[in-house]
N, C-alpha and C positions, 0 to 999 in steps of 0.2 A: 711849362711852355710861354714864352711870353708873346703875349698879344698886342695887337696895334694899340698904343698907348693914347691915341686920340677916342679909342671907344670908351665911354664913360661906364663905370661900375654899375652892374644893373640894367643897361640898356638893352631895348628888345630887339637881337639881331636877327630872329628866326631862325630856319635851318636851311642850308645852302642858299638857293637864291630864290625862296618864296619871298612875294611881297610883303611887306608889313607896314604899316602906317607908325610914322614917329610923329609926335608933337614938334612943334617949332620950340628949337633950345635943347632938345632930348639929346641931340647929336652935335658935335662941333661943326663950324661952317663948313670947313674941309672936307667933312664927310657926308652931311646934309646937302650940302651944293657946291660940289667941288669946281665947276665950270662958271658959277657966277660972276667971279670977277673979271673974267674976259668978255662980258656982254656982248657974247656973239662972236667975237673974233676968234680965229684958230690960235692955239697955241704956239709956239716956236717949237719944231721937232728937228731932231738929229739926222744928220744925212742918212744914216743905216736905215731909218725908217721911211725916209722920203723914197728912199731907193727902192724899198722894200715892196710898199704899194703903189708903185709904179710899173711893177710887173701884175698888171691887170690880169684877172683869172678870166677865164671864158664863162660865162653866165647863161645857165638855161634852167629848164625845169625839167622834171620828170614826175610821170603821173603813178601814184602808188594808192590804192584802196579808194581811187576817186577823187584824189586832191592832187593837186599840182604841187610840189616840193622845189624849193628852191635849191639848186647845185651849182658849185663854183667848182672850177678845175683848173689846174696848173701840172706843167710837167709832160712828159711824151707818154703814149699809150707803149705800152709793153715794158715798161718799166715797174720794179715791186709797187704796190698799191697801198695808199692810206686813205683811211676814211676818218675825217676829223668833225668830232661833235661838240656843240657849244651848249652853254647851259640855259636854267630856264630864264624866259623873256629876254633871251639874247638871241643872235641870228650867226648865220656864216661867216659874215664880215670881223666876227671877232679873232677869225682864224688868219685874216688876210693879212697880215704882216708877218706871221709866223710861216705861212705854207710856202713863201717863195724862197726860203732857206732850206727847206726840204726837197722842192722840187727839181733840183740840182740831181738828185739820185732817185728821186721816186716821183710816180704819178699820184698826184695829190688832189683829194677830193673834200669839200668840206659842204657840208647840207644843213639846212636852215629846218630844223624840227617843225611838223604841222604844227600851227597856232602862233609861229614864229617869224621872224623877218619876211619875206616877201610870200613865204607858203600859205596855202590854204587854212582858214580854220575849220575847225571840225565840232561837230556836236558833243562828241566825247572823245577822249585820248587816254589809250592805254598802253602799257609798256609793250606789248606783244605788237600794236599796230607800228608803234615806232622802231620796232626791231626789221618788220617788213619794209617800211620805208627805209631803213639802211642798206637794207639787202637790194632794192630796187636801184638806190643812187649808185652803189658799189658796181652793179651789173651795168647801168648805165655810164659809168664814168671810165670804164675798162680798167676796173682795178683788178680782175681778175687774169688780165693778159701779159703779166710780166712774169709769169711762170710760177707763181705761189698765190696763195690766197692773201688778200690785203690784212694790214695791221689796221685795227681800230684804234683810234685813241680820243676819249672824249671827258671833257671838263666839267665838273660838278654835277648838275643834274643830268648833263650828256652823258657824263661818266657811269652815272646809274643805268641808263639804258645799254651802254656797251656792256657794262657788267651782266645785265640780263640776257644780252644777244650772247656773250660769252658762255653763258651756262646752257641756254637754251637751243642754241644753234651753233656748236662748236665746230661744226663742219664748214662753216662759212668764214670763218677767220683764223690767219696765220697766229696771231696774238692779238694781245688785248693791252692797252696802256690808260690808266686811270689818271687823272689829273685833279687832286684835290676833292677827293669824293667822301661824302659822309652819309649817304643813303637816306636823306629826308627827315632824321629826328626818329624820336621814339614811336613805338606803335600807338596808334591813336585812342584805343581801350585801355592803354596802361596809366597808371597815375600821374607820370610825367606828361602824357600825351594829352591827357584831359585837361591838366592844368595849363599846358599852351595853348590849347585849342581856346579854352576860356579867356585867356589873357590877348589872344588876337581877336577874338570876336569883339573885345571892347574898345580894338585899335585900330579898326578896319572902316573908320568913318569916311575915309576919303578914297578908298580902294573901289573902282568900279565893279559894279554887279549887274545881273542882265536887267535891272530896273532902274540903273543909275548909269548913264553913258560914260564912256572914257572921255576926258577933258581934251578939247580941241584950243591950242594956244594962239595967239595971233601971229606971232614972229616966230623964227628959228631961234632966236637969243632967248624968249621967253619959255620955249620948251626945254633948252638946254640948262637953263637955271634951274630946272627941275629934275635933272638928271642925278642920280646916284647909285651906287653899287648896291646889290645885296648878297651876302650880308653886308651890312654897311661897314666899309673901311674906307682910309685913305687912299686915294688913288696915286700909286707909286711914280706915275707917269700921266701928267696932266694931257700931252699931246694923244697919247692911246685913249685916255678917256673921252676926249673931244672926238677922236675918229670914231669910235664905237657908237658914241652918243647919235652923232648927225645919221649914221646909217641905221640906228633904231626907230628915226622918224618918217613919217609920210603925210603927204598933203590929206587935207579932210577939210569938207564944209564947215565954217563958223557956225556955230547956234545959232546966232541972229540972220543967219542968210546974207550977210554982208559981203561974204567972199570966201577965199581958202587960208586955213591957218595950217598948224602941225599937229601930229597924235602921234602916239606911240603904237609901233607896228604889230605888237605881239596881242594875241586873244587876252582881254584882262579879266575873263572868266575862267580862264586856262586852269586854275587849281582847283576850281569847284568842280569843272568838267572831268579832272583827271580819275582815272581807275586804276588805284594801286594794287587790286587783288591778286593780280597775276605775280607781281614780285612779292607782295606779303605773303602769298602761298608758299613761293618758293624759299622763303625764309624764316618761315614760322619755327620749324625744327632746329633752327641755326644754321651755320654756314652750309651754303651746298654744294655740292662735289663740282670743281671746277678742272675740267680737263684743257681748256685753253691757256696756253701761256700768260700769264696776268702780272702786270707790274703796277707799283703804284707811286705817282710823283707829287707831292705835296708840299705847301707852303710852310714854312716853319712857324710863322706867326697866324696861321690861319685858326680863326674860331671856330669853321667847321672841324678842324681835327683834334682842337682841345677838348670837345665833347667825348671824342673817343678815348684820348689819354687819362679822362675823367671816370671810365669807365664805362660809356654807353657800347653795347652789344655793336660787333660790325661782322656783316657777311662774308667779309673778306677772308681768304685762307691764312692761317697762322703763317705761313712759311712762304708768303707774297714778298717779291722784291720790292722795296721802297725806297727812294730817293728823296731827301729833303731839299729844298731850294732855301738858302738863306736869305733873310731878310724880305721875306713874301708873305702876305697873308693869302687869302684865298684864290684871288683872282690873279695867277703869277704871270698869264701873259702880259698882264698891265704892270706889275709891280718889277717883276725881273723877267722880259720877254726874251733876251738874247742868253740868261742863264736856262730858261726852258727849251730853247732850240739847241743849245749845247747839251742839254741831257738828251733830249731825243734824240739827237745825233748821234751820240755816243750810244745810247742803248739799243739803237737800231741797226747799228754796226755790227755788234758782238752777239745781241739776243734777239730771239730765242737760240741755243747753241745747236 
């Protein structure tokens, strides 16, 4: 499998979209700071993209387990329902230029997972709680009112949540589509897991923790200069990277009290707070029984998928339907958005039979 040629051999890339620190020069400039050359200016975007984002969603919040969960919706209630789930440290607007293409035939909802986007932060995060949040959003968005249960579609970390819900709550969904999902790497107590944890401990000097606050940037341009994807990759379309990055930011007080700056919206301690025990228990003895119709769309150059081809165990069923998107790394909606739309439309039209 050919990987992104801009990623140097031996560079720390992490698993899925877990934040990892990289020293200056460890990654090429187009990976480390893809938006820096624009100095805060928005890159030019094609007409199809401008038209798509002009279809503004209805923006609401749903209360689940005592937290406010951000919910975006498109399309008419009464059509078959689709629930879109983003990756880690991301937000519901990662789907905002994809959803309008689906909303012509479906009632579409995109949620921001707890701790991300405009959703509330929590003291702990757990797979079983994300599953309950997804159900609350599906109910609130009217995704069950189209004559069948909704189809869940999840990218990366969000795909792991969709997979967990598909195994544990098949009664809640018609089918599930995973988009480039690697399931977070090896077990932490395995030799490979221990090695990776030690490497990451040595490289997290600039990642916020409970006693080290998340950085506040004086201007939006300064914040955009720091944006990059996890796992690291070249942005296939810089106008999409810019759109995503701008909606990843919020206003925050500057540390010196002189006014407001910009900070990232996600909970910087999310990975430290994440309880994986339910997912680990479900997959310890090998792939779990999956009765929900399941499919997987992945990027042909994805570093996440390269580990599976190298022998990393996967909880996915051996007979799962899989579609490779050519010339795409992990973040398919950034690299090949229209190919992703075409794959989703085609699959939803005929599957599950």
